[in-house]
C-alpha positions as CSV (number, residue, x, y, z in Angstrom):
1,M,-2.8,-2.5,-1.8
2,G,-0.4,-4.5,0.4
3,I,1.8,-1.5,1.2
4,L,-1.3,0.5,2.2
5,W,-2.3,-2.2,4.7
6,T,1.3,-2.4,6.0
7,I,1.2,1.3,6.7
8,I,-2.2,1.2,8.4
9,I,-1.3,-1.9,10.5
10,G,2.1,-0.3,11.3
11,F,0.4,2.9,12.5
12,L,-2.0,1.0,14.7
13,A,0.8,-1.1,16.1
14,G,2.9,2.0,16.8
15,V,0.0,3.7,18.6
16,I,-0.8,0.7,20.8
17,A,3.0,0.3,21.6
18,K,3.1,3.9,22.7
19,F,0.2,3.3,25.0
20,I,1.7,0.1,26.4
21,M,5.1,1.7,27.1
22,P,4.8,5.5,27.6
23,G,7.7,7.6,28.5
24,P,9.4,11.0,28.0
25,N,11.8,9.7,25.4
26,E,9.2,8.3,23.0
27,P,8.9,9.5,19.4
28,S,5.9,11.8,18.7
29,G,4.0,12.5,15.6
30,F,2.1,10.6,13.0
31,I,5.1,9.8,10.8
32,L,7.3,8.5,13.6
33,T,4.5,6.5,15.1
34,T,3.9,4.9,11.7
35,I,7.6,4.2,11.2
36,L,7.8,2.7,14.7
37,G,5.0,0.3,13.9
38,I,6.3,-0.7,10.5
39,V,9.8,-1.3,11.9
40,G,8.3,-3.2,14.7
41,A,6.5,-5.5,12.2
42,F,9.8,-6.1,10.4
43,V,11.6,-6.8,13.7
44,A,8.8,-9.3,14.8
45,T,9.0,-11.0,11.4
46,F,12.8,-11.3,11.5
47,I,12.8,-12.7,15.1
48,G,9.8,-15.0,14.4
49,Q,11.5,-16.4,11.3
50,A,14.8,-16.8,13.1
51,V,13.2,-18.7,16.0
52,G,11.0,-20.8,13.6
53,W,7.6,-19.4,14.4
54,Y,7.0,-18.1,10.9
55,G,7.9,-19.7,7.5
56,P,10.1,-18.1,4.9
57,N,7.3,-16.2,3.2
58,Q,5.2,-15.4,6.3
59,G,5.1,-12.1,8.1
60,A,4.2,-11.3,11.7
61,G,0.6,-10.7,12.6
62,F,-0.9,-7.7,14.3
63,I,0.1,-8.9,17.8
64,G,3.6,-9.6,16.6
65,A,3.8,-6.1,15.1
66,I,2.8,-4.7,18.5
67,V,5.5,-6.7,20.3
68,G,8.1,-5.7,17.7
69,A,7.1,-2.1,18.1
70,V,7.4,-2.3,21.9
71,I,10.9,-3.7,21.4
72,V,11.8,-0.9,19.0
73,L,10.3,1.7,21.3
74,F,12.4,0.3,24.2
75,I,15.6,0.5,22.2
76,Y,14.7,4.0,21.0
77,G,14.0,5.2,24.5
78,F,17.3,3.7,25.7
79,V,19.3,5.4,22.9
80,A,17.5,8.7,23.3
81,S,18.1,8.8,27.1
82,R,21.8,8.3,26.5
83,R,22.0,11.1,23.9
84,T,20.7,13.8,26.3
85,T,23.5,16.0,27.6
86,T,23.4,18.7,30.2
87,Y,25.4,21.8,30.0
């Protein structure tokens, strides 16, 4: 049941992050939005544990997942804008 909740929270965090930071280079679709949120939760957990906000077995909460998803979305937009080429 834990993985199901991770996917649901990841999807919601990804949707909210896309509303917070819209742009032309954002990923679209259900799967990419869910992956964005899940990766954001992992990023928030990693940063939170490195800084000392979370313990070794604690994960980021919903707000942390949103912040992590915004960070991932910013990096994705930066990389996607650099990959566009004009002919």
